[in-house]
N, C-alpha and C positions, 0 to 999 in steps of 0.2 A: 561530606564525601564518602565516609566508611558508611554511613546507613544506607546510602545509594548503593553501594558497592555490595552489601549484605541484601538489600530488598532484590537486587539483579540477580545474584546468586542463587536468593531462595526461588526466585521466579524461575529460572533456569533449571533447579534442580524439580520443582513441582511440575514445570512442563515437560520435562524428561519422564517422571513418573507417570503422568497422565498419558504421554504417548506411549510408554512401554504397556501399561496395562491396557490401553485401548487395542495396540496391536496384538498383543497376548489375545484377546477377546475374540478379534477380527480372525485370527489365525485359528482359534478352536472352534468358531462358527464355519469358517472355511472347511474344517475337517468333516463338521458334521455334515455339511453340505456335498461333500465328496463321498462320503461312506454312505448316505441316502441316495444318493445317486447309483451306488455299488447295489443297494437293497433293491430298488427299481429295477436295476439290469437283470438281477436274478429272478424276481417275480415275472419280468417280461420274457425270460427265457422258459419259463414254466410255462405261460400264456402261449408263447409261439409253438412248444410242443403239443398242447392239447388239440389243435385241429389234426395233427397227423395222427394222435392217438384215436381220436373219434372216428376219423376217416378208416383207420384200419380196423377198428372194431366194426364199424358200420358193414365192412364186408361180409361180417355174420349175418347171414340172412335173417334170423330169428332173434336177434339180440333186442333186448328191452330198450324200445326207444325213449320211454321216460328218463331212464339212467343219462341216456347221450344228450337229451334236450337240457337237463338239469346241469351237466357239466358246461355245455356250451353257453347257458344264460349265465352261470355264474362267472365264468369266464369273462362274458361281456360287460358285466357290473364292475367286476374288480379291474379291468382296463380302463374304466371310465373315471376311476377314483386317482384323482392327481393331487398332490401334496406340494405347496411349495416350502420347503424346508425353512425357508429364513423366516416364515410365519407359521410355522406348524403348531398346534395345539392340540391338546389330550384328545378332543372330540374328533378331530380330523384323522389323527392316528388311529384311534380307537374303530372308525369307521371304515378306515384304509383296513385297517387288520380283521375287523368282522368279514369285510368281503373277501379278503384274502384267504381266512378260514373256511369259507364257504365253498370257494374253490378247491381247496384241500379236502374239504368234507365229499363234496361230489366226487372227486378223484377216487377218493378211497372206496365210495359205494360201487364206481365203476369197475374198479380192480376186483373186489368182492365179488360183483357180478360176472366177472370174468372166469372166476372158478367155475363155474357151471358149463364152460366151454371149453374143452381142452384140446381140440384143434385150434382154436384162437389161441390159448395159451401157447402152444406149439410154434405157432407162428413166428418167424425170425423177425419180421418187421416189428410185431406188438413186443417181442421180448427185450429189442433193441430200445424200442420207446418207453419201455417201463423201467429198464436200466437207466436211462437218460433222465426219465421223471424222480427217480430216487436220488440220483446225483444231484439233481437241481434242488431237492426238496434239503439235501444236508447244505446246500450252497447257501440256500434262502436261511438256514439256520445259523450258518457262520456269520452271513452279512448281518442278520438281526442282532447277534451277539456284538459283532463291530460296532454298529451302530449306537448300541446301549452304551458301550465302553467310551465312544466319543462324545455323545451326550453327558455321560457322568464327568469327563474330563471339563468339558464346557460348562456343565451347571456348578461343577466347584468352583470355577474361576468366577461365575457370576455372582456365587455367594460369598466367597472369601473377602476378607479384608486385604486392601483399600481397593481392590478392582470391583468390590460391589457397588462402590459410588460411582466409579467410571461407567459400569453397566446401568446405574439408574439415570446417569445423564445422558448417554447416548442410546438409551432405549434398548439393550440387550437384557432378554428375558430367559427364562429356563426353557428348557426343550424337554418333551414327554419321551417317554422309553416306551418301547415294546413291552407288553405284558403277554402272561400265557392266556390261553383261553381260556374262559370259565369251564371249570371240571376237568383240567388238566392235571389237578393234584390227585384226581382218583383214577387208579389201573383201570384198563378195559376189561371188560369181562367177554370171554372168549367161550363160546357155545357151540359144540360140533352135534346138534340134534338134528 
């Protein structure tokens, strides 16, 4: 009788340990899903601002059409890239990030081009959109940092003993991180030629 009691107690303890580890992984994974939704939300905010910015700039008769086309095309490509956070891979995140970087690059070229149009720079609607875009870029950075922090916590749980075994049993895998764009470690060169 004593042996059965010990076996039952051991089974209950192991069961509660498995349940606790599994629930901890589920909670951490749900946090990543939530934070990823916030990342997508701020990128969507930027995408939503772009048509207004383009239409405001289009009002300037002689503005470079190629620059506007590049912004619109980059936005379209970036908004088509969707990622399921539950099955996110390094390659998917890299593609998403590359498309978003293309939008940022196109927007930067657009804003640099605007420097040649003082009447556009002084336009209240344009100035408001520019401020909103700058704020959105800051939000994107904050959201990406929060995602990386949630991914770090989750990845630690997936790799630590004893939850590593629970993760293997139930198929929990590491989540990728946002990485800086290639060349971001180099300071940009500014020339006023």
